[in-house]
Backbone as a chain_set.jsonl record, in Angstrom:
{"seq": "MDVAAGVMILLADAWAITRTVRSDADTKTKWMWIAIVLLLPFVGMVLWILFGPS", "coords": {"N": [[89.194, -85.09, 54.743], [88.839, -83.205, 55.864], [86.82, -84.364, 57.609], [86.95, -86.443, 58.303], [89.03, -86.12, 60.684], [86.759, -84.482, 62.015], [85.266, -86.68, 62.958], [86.989, -88.05, 64.612], [87.434, -86.634, 66.251], [84.587, -86.385, 67.364], [84.601, -89.235, 68.417], [86.442, -88.797, 70.335], [85.608, -87.22, 72.049], [83.184, -88.798, 72.579], [84.567, -90.382, 74.134], [85.489, -89.312, 76.302], [83.729, -88.598, 77.57], [82.273, -90.656, 78.785], [84.042, -92.21, 80.147], [84.448, -89.594, 82.074], [81.676, -90.02, 82.574], [81.943, -93.136, 84.298], [83.547, -92.3, 86.48], [84.722, -92.119, 89.75], [84.673, -89.649, 90.59], [82.497, -86.719, 91.738], [78.537, -85.608, 90.977], [77.741, -83.51, 90.462], [80.734, -82.357, 89.235], [80.744, -84.752, 87.103], [78.594, -84.011, 85.796], [79.223, -80.959, 85.317], [82.147, -81.151, 83.284], [81.059, -82.982, 81.719], [78.967, -81.122, 80.266], [81.229, -79.001, 78.949], [83.202, -80.436, 77.573], [81.049, -81.3, 75.43], [80.268, -78.513, 74.936], [82.383, -77.373, 73.991], [83.861, -78.8, 71.962], [86.621, -79.904, 70.545], [88.455, -78.187, 72.225], [87.385, -79.056, 74.867], [87.968, -81.433, 75.229], [90.903, -81.365, 75.191], [91.274, -79.813, 77.927], [89.876, -81.766, 79.004], [91.621, -83.787, 79.001], [93.872, -82.923, 80.47], [92.954, -81.691, 83.221], [90.66, -83.157, 84.098], [88.275, -85.756, 85.26], [89.58, -88.253, 87.26]], "CA": [[90.181, -85.107, 55.28], [87.971, -82.707, 57.221], [85.451, -85.263, 57.767], [88.071, -88.094, 59.463], [89.18, -84.836, 61.782], [85.687, -84.201, 63.079], [84.544, -88.329, 63.181], [87.877, -88.701, 65.203], [87.15, -85.766, 67.372], [83.656, -87.231, 67.885], [85.084, -90.846, 69.252], [87.356, -88.973, 71.557], [84.371, -86.286, 72.822], [82.303, -89.701, 73.069], [84.929, -92.156, 74.789], [85.84, -88.607, 77.517], [81.883, -88.699, 78.417], [82.159, -92.151, 79.104], [85.27, -92.294, 81.4], [83.508, -89.215, 82.99], [79.915, -91.05, 83.995], [82.301, -94.202, 85.125], [84.668, -91.689, 87.298], [84.024, -91.607, 91.229], [83.665, -87.821, 90.845], [80.468, -86.343, 91.899], [77.611, -85.404, 90.311], [78.322, -82.254, 89.799], [81.993, -82.244, 88.678], [80.705, -85.319, 86.113], [78.253, -82.744, 84.45], [80.287, -79.869, 84.674], [82.677, -81.967, 82.568], [79.843, -83.562, 80.242], [79.23, -79.941, 79.291], [82.616, -78.819, 78.413], [83.383, -81.677, 76.41], [79.881, -81.278, 74.156], [80.214, -77.157, 73.576], [83.713, -77.164, 73.148], [84.945, -80.255, 71.461], [88.384, -80.003, 70.877], [89.299, -77.613, 73.619], [87.342, -79.343, 76.509], [88.432, -82.649, 75.551], [92.514, -80.947, 75.647], [91.018, -79.733, 79.348], [89.177, -83.297, 80.46], [92.855, -84.523, 79.359], [95.018, -82.087, 81.713], [92.59, -81.973, 84.542], [88.805, -84.036, 84.136], [88.13, -86.507, 87.041], [90.514, -89.735, 86.818]], "C": [[89.523, -84.065, 56.813], [86.842, -82.917, 57.506], [86.157, -86.469, 58.734], [88.21, -87.265, 60.86], [87.824, -84.793, 62.549], [84.835, -86.023, 63.527], [85.536, -88.104, 64.801], [87.473, -88.0, 66.505], [85.98, -86.06, 67.984], [83.71, -88.271, 68.694], [85.865, -89.848, 69.909], [86.461, -88.277, 72.554], [84.072, -87.86, 73.667], [83.567, -91.06, 74.342], [85.603, -90.876, 76.199], [84.697, -88.86, 78.374], [81.912, -89.893, 79.06], [83.133, -92.467, 79.946], [84.683, -90.989, 82.022], [82.565, -89.708, 83.592], [81.007, -92.004, 84.532], [82.897, -93.33, 86.313], [83.922, -91.916, 89.123], [83.779, -90.444, 91.358], [82.709, -87.569, 91.236], [79.947, -85.965, 90.852], [77.876, -84.555, 89.158], [79.062, -82.331, 89.229], [81.605, -82.701, 87.147], [79.788, -84.456, 85.622], [78.533, -81.625, 84.292], [81.362, -80.239, 83.099], [82.043, -82.524, 81.44], [79.621, -82.069, 79.361], [80.064, -79.252, 79.368], [82.987, -79.401, 77.247], [82.298, -81.515, 75.331], [80.177, -79.535, 73.947], [81.476, -77.083, 73.845], [84.473, -78.152, 73.052], [86.054, -80.353, 71.316], [88.939, -79.307, 72.109], [88.967, -78.051, 75.018], [87.844, -80.702, 76.129], [90.175, -82.36, 75.874], [92.404, -80.827, 77.291], [90.532, -80.517, 79.733], [90.42, -83.533, 80.571], [93.451, -84.508, 80.54], [94.368, -82.323, 83.375], [90.978, -82.466, 84.924], [89.218, -84.784, 84.87], [89.134, -87.873, 86.227], [89.207, -91.064, 87.107]], "O": [[89.648, -84.13, 58.036], [85.936, -82.1, 57.668], [85.725, -87.128, 59.679], [87.668, -87.606, 61.912], [87.845, -85.089, 63.744], [83.951, -86.217, 64.362], [84.981, -88.014, 65.896], [87.23, -88.566, 67.571], [86.054, -86.065, 69.213], [82.956, -88.331, 69.665], [86.357, -90.734, 70.607], [86.474, -88.61, 73.739], [84.447, -88.161, 74.801], [83.328, -92.081, 74.986], [86.197, -91.44, 77.118], [84.682, -89.226, 79.549], [81.36, -89.891, 80.16], [82.729, -93.365, 80.685], [84.121, -91.465, 83.009], [82.455, -89.876, 84.806], [81.145, -91.631, 85.697], [82.603, -93.873, 87.378], [82.733, -91.828, 89.427], [82.868, -90.016, 92.066], [81.812, -88.392, 91.051], [80.582, -85.902, 89.8], [78.078, -84.598, 87.945], [78.621, -82.452, 88.086], [81.779, -81.98, 86.164], [80.316, -83.908, 84.654], [78.221, -81.062, 83.243], [81.245, -79.61, 82.048], [82.526, -82.499, 80.308], [79.962, -81.874, 78.194], [79.713, -78.397, 80.181], [83.059, -78.892, 76.129], [82.742, -81.615, 74.187], [80.32, -79.191, 72.774], [81.512, -75.865, 74.021], [85.461, -78.451, 73.725], [86.639, -81.052, 72.144], [89.761, -79.818, 72.869], [89.612, -77.793, 76.034], [88.279, -81.21, 77.162], [90.726, -83.064, 76.72], [93.16, -81.491, 78.001], [90.442, -80.485, 80.96], [90.879, -83.603, 81.711], [93.621, -85.39, 81.382], [94.91, -82.843, 84.35], [90.329, -82.117, 85.91], [90.38, -84.737, 85.276], [89.265, -88.225, 85.055], [89.476, -92.249, 86.906]]}, "num_chains": 1, "name": "protein.A"}
């Protein structure tokens, strides 16, 4: 069960990073969101969903 949850979080983070890189946000904002998602995997993903670049 723990491994499955970890894999799901990893896939969700990869998806968020991919969406961030492809967004129209400026480079500084993109790097900030990538750092947040990488440093805070679960919390960063939730923050990205709520406030991240569209």
